[in-house]
Each structure stands twice: as C-alpha cells, then as structure tokens.
C-alpha positions in Angstrom: 36.2 62.4 -27.8 32.4 62.5 -27.1 31.9 59.5 -29.2 34.6 57.6 -27.3 33.0 58.6 -24.0 29.6 57.4 -25.2 31.1 54.1 -26.4 32.7 53.5 -23.1 29.6 54.4 -21.2 27.5 52.1 -23.4 30.0 49.2 -22.8 29.8 49.8 -19.0 26.0 49.8 -19.0 26.0 46.6 -21.1 28.4 44.8 -18.7 26.5 46.0 -15.6 23.3 44.6 -17.0 25.1 41.4 -17.8 26.3 41.2 -14.2 22.8 41.7 -12.9 21.5 38.9 -15.1 24.4 36.6 -13.9 23.6 37.3 -10.2 19.9 36.6 -10.8 20.7 33.4 -12.6 23.1 32.2 -9.9 20.5 33.0 -7.3 17.8 31.0 -9.2 20.1 28.0 -9.4 21.0 28.3 -5.7 17.3 28.3 -4.9 16.7 25.2 -7.1 19.6 23.5 -5.4 18.1 24.1 -2.0 14.8 22.7 -3.2 16.5 19.6 -4.6 18.5 19.2 -1.3 15.2 19.2 0.5 13.6 16.7 -1.8 16.7 14.4 -1.5 16.6 14.7 2.3 12.9 13.7 2.4 13.5 10.8 -0.1 16.3 9.4 2.0 14.2 9.5 5.1 11.2 7.9 3.4 12.6 4.6 2.2 10.3 1.7 2.9 12.2 -0.4 5.3 12.4 -4.1 4.5 10.3 -3.7 1.4 11.5 -7.1 0.0 10.5 -8.8 3.3 7.0 -7.2 3.2 6.5 -8.2 -0.4 7.7 -11.7 0.2 5.6 -12.0 3.4 2.4 -10.9 1.5 3.1 -13.3 -1.3 3.5 -16.2 1.2 0.2 -15.3 2.9 -1.6 -15.2 -0.5 -0.1 -18.5 -1.6 -1.0 -20.2 1.7 -4.6 -19.1 1.4 -4.8 -20.2 -2.2 -3.4 -23.6 -1.5 -5.2 -24.3 1.8 -8.6 -22.6 1.6 -11.2 -25.1 0.4 -14.7 -23.7 0.4 -17.5 -23.3 -2.2 -18.3 -19.9 -0.8 -16.2 -17.0 0.3 -17.2 -14.6 3.0 -17.7 -11.2 1.3 -15.7 -9.4 4.0 -12.8 -11.8 3.5 -13.0 -11.5 -0.3 -12.7 -7.7 0.0 -9.8 -8.0 2.4 -8.0 -10.4 0.0 -8.6 -8.0 -2.9 -7.3 -5.0 -1.0 -4.3 -7.1 0.2 -3.4 -8.2 -3.4 -3.6 -4.6 -4.6 -1.4 -3.5 -1.8 1.2 -6.2 -2.5 1.4 -5.2 -6.1 2.2 -1.6 -5.2 5.5 -2.5 -3.5 7.3 -2.9 -6.8 6.3 0.4 -8.3 7.0 2.1 -4.9 10.5 0.7 -4.9 11.1 1.9 -8.5 9.8 5.3 -7.7 12.0 5.6 -4.7 15.1 4.7 -6.8 14.0 7.2 -9.5 13.7 10.0 -6.9 17.0 9.1 -5.3 19.0 9.0 -8.5 17.0 11.9 -10.0 17.7 14.2 -7.2 21.4 13.3 -7.2 21.6 13.9 -10.9 19.7 17.1 -10.7 22.1 18.5 -8.1 25.1 17.7 -10.4 23.3 19.3 -13.4 22.6 22.5 -11.4 26.2 22.7 -10.3 27.4 22.3 -13.9 25.0 25.0 -15.0 26.1 27.3 -12.2 29.8 26.7 -13.2 29.0 27.5 -16.8 27.2 30.8 -15.9 30.1 31.8 -13.5 32.7 31.1 -16.2 30.5 32.5 -19.0 30.9 29.4 -21.1 28.4 27.7 -23.3 25.4 29.5 -24.9 25.0 32.5 -22.7 21.9 33.7 -24.5 20.1 30.4 -23.5 21.0 30.4 -19.7 17.5 31.5 -18.8 16.0 28.7 -20.9 18.3 26.2 -19.3 17.3 27.5 -15.8 13.6 27.2 -16.7 14.2 23.7 -18.0 15.9 22.7 -14.7 13.1 24.4 -12.7 10.6 22.2 -14.5 12.6 19.1 -13.7 12.7 20.1 -10.0 8.9 20.6 -10.1 8.5 17.1 -11.6 10.7 15.7 -8.8 8.6 17.5 -6.2 5.3 16.2 -7.7 6.7 12.7 -7.9 7.8 12.9 -4.3 4.4 14.0 -3.1 2.7 11.1 -5.0 5.3 8.6 -3.7 4.8 9.7 -0.1 1.0 9.5 -0.4 1.1 6.1 -2.1 3.6 4.8 0.4 1.5 5.9 3.4 -1.7 4.4 1.9 0.1 1.1 1.1 1.7 0.8 4.5 -1.6 1.6 6.2 -3.3 -1.3 4.3 -0.3 -3.6 5.1 -0.5 -2.8 8.9 -4.3 -3.2 8.9 -4.6 -6.5 6.9 -1.3 -8.4 7.2 -1.6 -9.5 10.8 -5.2 -10.8 10.3 -4.5 -12.5 7.0 -1.3 -14.0 8.2 -3.0 -15.5 11.2 -5.8 -16.7 8.9 -3.4 -18.4 6.5 -1.5 -20.0 9.3 -4.7 -21.3 10.8 -5.6 -22.9 7.5 -2.4 -24.9 7.7 -3.0 -25.9 11.3 -6.6 -27.0 10.5 -5.3 -29.1 7.6 -3.1 -31.2 9.9 
C-alpha cells in the first residue's frame, strides 16, 4: 500500500512540474508574440511612401545633370552633393527589400509562435525540446528587432539626405535644361 501511495505521489509531483513548465513556456511564447506584434505595428507605420517615385525622381535628376552639365571643372561642393545624392538613391532598393523582409518575417514569426503554442498546449511534437524551440524563436525575434532598428535608422538618414539635396539638385538639373535652350 505504501509503495502504491509513493508511486501516486511521485506521478502527481511529476505532472505538477510538467504543468508549471507548460505555463512558463506558454507565457514565454505570449511575450514573444507581443514583441512581434509591436515590431509588425512599427514596420507597417514606417513604410517609405512613394519609394518608387523618389527613386525614379533621383535617377532623372542624375541623368539630366550627366547629359546637360558641360564643364571642365566641377565645384567641390556640388561634387560632394552629387556623391551624397547618388549614395542616397542607391539605398532606396535595399530599404525596400528590408521593409518587405520585416513585413513578411513578422507575419511568419507570428504564425510560427502560434503553431508552437498549439503544440505545447496539446502536448504534441518533441516535448523535451520545447525550451530549445522557444529559445530559437526568441533569437529570431531579436534578429527582427535588430533589423527593424537598423531599417529605421537607415530610412531616417536616407530621407534626410533626400529632403536636403533633392530640391536643390532638381532645380539645378532643370536650370541646365533651360540654359541649354
């Protein structure tokens, strides 16, 4: 009888520890989901409006200047502005790709976290690896967060250069055409 009682007590302790692990695991996944929701919300609010227009407009300005600027010497200030302008224009493509990666990555991560949560709730899959899976997903969320921080920084820098140089270089390129006529 004592052995049976100890066996039952042992089984109860084992299951109660398992339930504690399960609740901690679900809580960790819920926290990761909240973090990904926040990332996704910021991403959706930070899309560069009319990126194709801006890229095309900057290409047009550069082309007009190349085709219509005839001088043996180039003003150092203008040369620096043109270099900064060209670097800025080249960043629009990578920014667009990073935005799309963040957008799809956050959506995919939310789905993955939901599937993992369902597996833990139902006890399916490799239960002994749940903590490893959670850590793996946590690392992916951290990567998304770092990528978002870099994207926002690069976006702000690129748009600042655009706002600073585009009006001036646009006017300069149009003046070159006017002077040619």
